[in-house]
C-alpha positions in Angstrom: -31.6 -162.6 80.0 -32.5 -164.7 77.0 -31.0 -162.7 74.7 -27.8 -162.2 76.3 -27.5 -166.3 76.8 -28.5 -166.6 72.9 -25.5 -164.1 72.1 -23.1 -165.8 74.4 -23.7 -169.3 72.9 -23.2 -167.6 69.3 -19.9 -165.8 70.4 -18.9 -169.4 71.9 -20.0 -171.3 68.7 -18.0 -169.2 66.3 -14.7 -168.9 68.3 -13.9 -172.2 67.6 -11.1 -172.3 65.1 -12.4 -173.3 61.8 -9.2 -175.5 61.4 -9.4 -178.0 64.2 -11.6 -180.4 62.0 -9.1 -180.0 59.2 -6.2 -180.5 61.7 -8.0 -183.6 63.1 -8.6 -185.1 59.8 -4.9 -184.5 58.6 -3.6 -186.2 61.5 -6.1 -189.8 60.9 -3.4 -192.6 59.7 -5.4 -192.6 56.5 -4.8 -189.1 55.8 -1.0 -189.5 56.0 0.6 -189.8 53.0 3.5 -192.3 52.5 7.4 -191.3 53.5 10.8 -191.6 52.0 12.1 -195.1 52.7 8.3 -196.6 52.8 7.4 -199.0 50.2 4.4 -200.0 47.9 3.2 -203.3 47.5 1.2 -203.3 44.6 -0.5 -206.5 42.9 -2.1 -206.3 39.3 -4.5 -208.9 38.3 -2.8 -211.0 35.4 0.1 -208.4 35.1 2.8 -209.9 36.9 5.6 -207.7 35.4 3.6 -204.5 37.1 3.6 -206.2 40.3 5.8 -206.2 43.3 7.2 -204.0 46.2 8.4 -200.3 44.9 10.6 -197.7 47.0 9.7 -194.6 47.8 12.8 -192.7 47.5 14.1 -189.6 49.3 12.0 -187.2 47.4 8.8 -189.0 48.2 8.9 -190.4 44.5 8.1 -194.3 43.5 8.9 -195.7 39.7 5.9 -197.9 38.9 6.1 -199.6 35.7 3.5 -198.4 32.8 2.9 -195.2 35.1 6.8 -194.0 35.3 7.3 -191.5 38.3 4.8 -190.3 40.8 5.2 -188.5 43.8 3.1 -190.5 46.4 4.4 -188.0 49.3 1.5 -185.6 48.4 -1.2 -188.3 48.1 -3.0 -189.3 51.5 -3.3 -193.0 51.7 -7.1 -192.8 51.6 -6.5 -191.4 48.3 -3.6 -193.4 46.7 -5.8 -196.5 45.8 -8.1 -194.5 43.6 -5.2 -192.2 42.0 -3.2 -195.3 40.9 -6.2 -197.2 39.7 -7.0 -193.9 37.4 -3.8 -194.0 35.9 -3.6 -197.9 35.2 -7.2 -197.3 33.8 -5.8 -195.5 30.9 -3.3 -198.3 29.8 -5.3 -201.1 31.1 -8.8 -202.1 30.5 -10.9 -202.3 34.0 -7.7 -203.3 35.9 -7.5 -205.0 39.1 -5.3 -203.7 41.6 -4.6 -204.5 45.4 -2.5 -202.1 46.9 -0.5 -201.9 50.0 1.5 -199.5 51.9 4.3 -200.6 53.9 5.4 -198.2 56.3 9.3 -198.0 57.0 9.4 -198.9 61.1 12.4 -199.5 63.6 12.4 -202.0 66.0 15.1 -201.5 68.4 15.8 -202.7 71.9 15.8 -205.9 73.4 15.2 -207.7 69.8 17.3 -210.1 68.1 18.0 -208.0 64.7 17.6 -204.4 65.5 17.1 -202.0 62.5 14.5 -200.5 59.9 11.6 -203.2 58.6 8.8 -202.5 56.0 5.6 -203.4 57.7 1.8 -203.4 56.4 -0.3 -201.3 58.9 -2.3 -204.4 59.3 0.2 -206.5 61.1 0.8 -206.3 64.9 3.3 -205.2 66.9 4.4 -208.7 67.7 4.6 -209.4 63.8 6.9 -206.5 63.7 9.1 -207.8 66.5 9.0 -211.3 64.6 10.7 -209.7 61.6 13.5 -208.5 63.9 13.9 -212.1 64.8 11.6 -211.8 67.9 12.7 -210.6 71.5 15.5 -211.3 73.4 15.2 -213.5 76.5 15.9 -210.2 78.2 13.1 -208.7 76.3 9.1 -208.2 77.7 6.8 -207.8 75.6 4.4 -206.5 78.0 6.9 -203.3 78.0 6.8 -202.1 74.5 7.0 -198.3 73.6 6.4 -196.3 70.6 8.8 -193.3 70.1 8.5 -190.5 67.4 11.2 -188.0 66.3 12.8 -188.6 70.0 9.4 -188.1 71.9 7.6 -190.9 73.6 4.4 -191.4 72.0 3.0 -194.6 73.9 4.0 -196.6 76.6 2.9 -200.2 77.4 1.4 -201.0 73.8 -0.1 -204.0 73.6 1.9 -206.6 71.3 -1.6 -207.8 69.7 -2.5 -204.1 68.7 -1.9 -203.6 64.8 0.3 -200.7 63.6 -2.7 -199.0 62.3 -4.7 -199.3 65.8 -1.5 -197.6 67.7 -1.1 -194.9 64.9 2.5 -195.9 64.3 3.8 -194.0 61.2 6.8 -193.7 59.0 10.2 -194.0 60.8 8.5 -194.4 64.2 10.8 -196.6 66.6 9.3 -199.4 68.4 11.2 -200.0 71.4 11.3 -203.4 73.4 12.5 -203.0 77.0 14.1 -205.1 79.1 12.4 -207.3 81.6 12.6 -206.1 85.2 15.6 -207.7 87.5 12.8 -209.7 89.2 11.5 -211.3 86.1 14.9 -212.1 84.6 16.5 -213.8 87.9 13.3 -215.6 88.9 14.7 -218.7 88.5 17.8 -218.0 90.4 15.9 -216.8 93.3 13.6 -219.4 93.2 16.8 -221.7 93.7 18.1 -219.7 96.3 14.9 -220.1 98.3 14.7 -223.8 97.7 18.5 -224.0 98.6 18.0 -221.8 102.0 14.8 -223.7 103.1 16.5 -227.1 102.6 19.5 -225.8 104.6 17.4 -224.7 107.5 15.3 -227.9 107.7 18.1 -229.7 107.9 19.6 -227.8 110.6 16.0 -227.7 112.7 15.7 -231.4 112.1 19.2 -232.6 113.7 
């Protein structure tokens, strides 16, 4: 009996797909490379001419001062910093480089200026919505959805969550929904209730 159980456990152990770990790692935000439309913010200490925001073109290539064209679409973010520092070290002595990826995301729905925005993954959703001019009077920051390729990835996302925490990626859509009818008309309803109450009391006290 013991031999049969050990044999069954061995079969189950080796039946687990070997690619599952790799797939999980590839889905990690740090393992995802920049995409066309994203930007790369680089600050090289004491080298202002090499610092700035650099656009990733439609081929996934960013053109950097001193380094030229680099295909960042094939370099995961976890490795990008080391790759660029190594490249700068060829021309600069002990370079101090700060690299910040800027994801292109679309802020849509009940916002003042809907459209694409470049955002640091450490910024909150409220911060990204602020870039779009903030929510309209009809917008509800308690009702934020994240869409990717036409599919809803998350609903009721907290405005205080960062892009990284929410796993928001390049070209994702941050959609601010409209407030419910009751929320939008609460003042009107309160005024109507007061008016009706006043009329009723007036009639009763006559």
